[in-house]
N, C-alpha and C positions, 0 to 999 in steps of 0.2 A: 803745224800751221793749227792754230784753234781755231774751231766749226763759228761765223757769223750767227748774229741771232737774228733770225726770221720773224721778224716784229706782225707780221702779217698772217701768221698762224694765233694772233690774239684779236680774238673778238672786234672787240674796243678799240680797237689800232688799225686795224686791214684795210681803213680808208682812205686812213690817215699819209699825209707827203713824207716820204721818208730823212725829206732835210731838216724836220720840224722832229720827227719821231727818236733820229739817232742818234746822240753825242756824235761828234765827229771824231771824237780823239779816242775816247776808250769804245766805242763801238756798244755801247751798253743804252739803253731810253734812257731820255732826257729827263730833265728835274719834272720839267711840267706836267709827265704824261707819267711816269710812276707813280705820284701824286696821285695822279686821275686816276689809275689803276687800284690803288690803294682806298680810295674814297668810291667807288663803283663796288668794292668788294661789302664797304661796310654798308652801302644805301641798298642792296642784294642781301645783305646779312648773311654774308657767309664766311665762315670760320677764315682765320689766315695769322700769321704772324710776320710782324716790319721786324724787317735787322738794319740796324744802322751800323756799316764798318767805314772803321779811317785807316786809313793806313800809317805806320806809324813812322815818325820821322821823317814823312814828306819833304817837309822846310828844309833840312839836313842836308836830303837827296840835290835838291834845287841851290843850295844854296855850295853847297860842295862839288858838284859834281856836274852843272849848269843845268842848264832848262831843258837841252835836250834828253839829258837823262831820266829828267824829273819824267817829260811826256814818256819816254818810252815805258817807265813804271807807273804812268798812269794807263798807258794804251795794253802794255803785259796782264796788268790787275784786271783792267774788263772784259780783256779775253778770257781770259782763266777762269772769272767766275763765271763768266757765261759756261764754258765748256764744263765747270763742272756740276752747274744747272741744270742748263737746257732745258729739260721738260719739266722739272721740279718746281722751279721757281722762276718769278722775272728780278731782272737784273736792272737796276738804274742809276745815272749819276744825283748824288743832289748837289753836290757846286764841290769845287777843289778838289778834296783828298778822299773825299765821301762819297760810298756807296747804299745806298738802297737795296735792301733785297725782299721781296716777299715771295712768303713760303704758305700758299694756300692748302686750305684743309687738313693743317699738322698744326693742333696745338698743344698736344700735351705734352710734358715734359720732356720723356723720354724720346719722343720721337724730337724733337728740336734738335736736342743731344745729340742725337745719333746723327743727324743733318749736318752741325756744326762740325762735330769729330772729324767727317769726311771733308768740308773743307778745308781743317786748319792741320790735318793727319792725311789721311786715305787721298783724300786727292789731293795731297800736294800741292794746293794753291801759295799758301804761307810757310814761314819758316824756311824757307830753301833759296838760294841763289838765282838771281835771274843776271844775263850775262849782254851788256847794252852794245856789248863791241868794243868793249875800252878795257871795262871792268867787272868785278861780279858783284855784284848788288844784292844785300839781303834783306828779303822784304817778309816784314810780317804787319798783322793787322789788329785793331781793339774792335769788338763787336760787342754791340748791346742790342735787343729785341725784348719786344712786347707784345700781348698776341690779343685778336678780338675773339671772340667781346666779353672774354675773362676777364682781362685788366680793363678794358676800355671799351665803351660804346662810341666814341665820337674822334676821329684822326690826332685830332691835336693830343688828346688826353695821351692818346697811343703811343706819337710821337715821343711826348713828355717823357711816358715812362721809358722804350726803348735807351732814351737818350741818359736817362740816369743809372740804367744797367752801363750804358757807354763807358759815362763819368768812372761808374763804380772800376769796369775795366782797366782804366786809367791811372785813377789812383793803386792798383794793384801791381803796375808796371807797365802795363800791357801789356801786348804777342797773347792775349786771350779773348776768351769773350765768355759775356756773362748773361743771364735770362734770370729776366726781371723778375721777382717772386714781391710780394704785395710787405711780407712781412719783415724782408729786407732790407729792403728799395726805396718803401715809400718815402723814411724822411731825410733822402736825400736833398742834398742845395748843389745844381750844378755850376761852379764857378765861369763864367761866361769870360770873366775879364781873367785873362791867365797872366797879364803881368801882376795884376790887383792879388794874387795868389801868390806870386812869388814874393812881393814889395809883404805881403801876410806872412812865407815863410821867415823872412828876416827879421821882420820882428819878436818875430815869436822867440828866434833863437836869442836875436839880443835880449830878450826879456831873460830867459833862461842863463845868460851868463848875467844879467844883473842882480838877479838869486843867489845863483851859487858864488861868483867872484869872488877869490881866495881860499874857496873853502876846498879841500883836498876832495870830496867827491864831485869836484864838476867834471871829470873824466866820467866817469857813471853813470854821472845824470843824463851829460850831453849822449852817451851811447844810447839811453832811455829813449832820448828826446829825436835821435834820429833812430829808431827802431820803430819808433810810432810814425812817427812823421815819414817815411820812405815807404812804410808797410811792408819790410821787405825780413828775411828770415833770420838773421843776427846785424848788429853791429858791432865792430872787434874794436878794442885800441892795442897795440902792441908797444909796450915801453922800450926803451935802449935797453935798458936790463932783460930782457923779456920775459917780463909779466905779462899778462894778458887781465885785460880789465873789457868786460863786455857783457851786454843785457844777461838776462841771467833766464832767458826763454831759450835759448841756443846753443850752449857751450861746443867750438867746434875740435876735430879729432884734428892729434901729429900739427899741432900750430906751433912747433918745436921748425918745423921746416917752411914756414915763414922767413923767419928772420938773413941776414944776411949771409950769402950773396944773392938768395935766391929774391928775395923783394925786390931788393937793387936790379936785377939781370929781368925783372919784369919792367921795371919801368925806367928805366935806360935813362937815366939821366934826369928824366921830368919830374916834376913833382905829384903827378896825379896820371894814373889809370884807368880806362874801362876798357870793358869790351864785354858783346853778346851778340853770336855764341862765342866762345873761347877758345877760337883757331889760335891765336897770338900765342896765350896763355901756354899751350900743352906745345907751340913749336919753340917758346922760348927756352923750356925750361925742364925736362922729363919727372926734375923732383917735385916742381912745380904742378905738374901735369897730373902726380900720383896725390898730391896736396886736395885736388879740387873734385876731383875722383871720387876719393877716399869719404870726403864730406857731401859728396854728393851736389858740387856747386854748380849754379848751370851760370850763373851772370856776376860777375867781379867787378867792383869797383876800390879805387886804394891811394887814399892819400898818404903823404908824407912831409911831416909837420918839419920844417928846416929852416933854420936864422944863423947868419951870420956862417955857414961852416956845419952847424952842430942839428945833430937831428934828435928832436923831441918825441918823433917818435910816427907811429902808424896808426890813419883809420883806416877800415876794410869795413866795405859795405858787401854782401854777398846774399843770393836769391837763391831756393835750393826749388822753389815748386814751380816756376818755370822758368824759359831765359828770359828773363827782364830787359825789356829796351832805355836804358840809360836816357832820358830825359836832360836837355841845355838846363831847365831851372833845376833840377835834381843835382846836375852835376856844381852850377853854379853854388848852392847852399853849401856842400859839401868843403868847396873853394871856401865861401865866406868863414863856414862855423874852425874849418882848420884856420884859421889866422884869430880870429876871435879865440881859441883852446890855446892857440901857439903862443899867442900874448897871455895868459892866464899863465902857462906850465913857469915859461920866462920867470915870470914877478914872483912864483910860488919858492922859485928854488933861488932870487935872494935875498 
């Protein structure tokens, strides 16, 4: 059992009613009052770090396992964060699957980084499985933060900069934390309309194929596009005759191990496979386990290009830096590009 939040120790909240201060599901401070704490610190000119934490793939958990499992994850995450923060920070729910953490008196990069490392690693709050009574659910989160008064002297701008850092973490593959640095993040534009960004990705992919249509360089340019678009470690295309076409930034080792039957064992009759962390990969085939270990691969996405029973190759996207949490929009983009590329390869062989 995790310890409960004793909000009456917080001077600003000690006279408030519990049902107003405490979020009933997560047991953290409610949105109204966590924002009130941040604004009071700014009013009193007390330095602090504001963190926005977003649970990864929460919609997928709700849609796949049901809202009871979703509520379990929210409740568990909230209580686990409280347990880690205790007297070090204030924890609140901003809305949905987003939490706010306020870390008073700590604004130096190294201090904030140490705190966040504990939240992700030593504290064992994220990057681990939680059992809801029926299944193990792997829980990760993405976090962005900014500091007062170094990054901003007002709440709205401070929140915006933390949100930019959060967005950067999402574009890197989620399951990470980003500390706002003006030199790196000030020009980030947060796309509020997720569907719009998917449409943008589809349209940009279509333009790529319009440019290189009918050209033998279409595969190489597609891999370069995916590498740039997904911010991944590498995008690899394996041809049926065992040739490797990839972006030139990171060529994988021991690629001969990728070919049949090992890829087919992984796909298990499907045209697409994705996983983070790689638990099924390691169970499916010890040879493939050797491959991912040899290359330090933490997350993997494979798409098979097949038409009329003929395989035209495989697209392989992998991540080495973090355990990337694949998003529906990314999977949809790979499927869309696989269809476009398959049409091009069929036309090129005519």
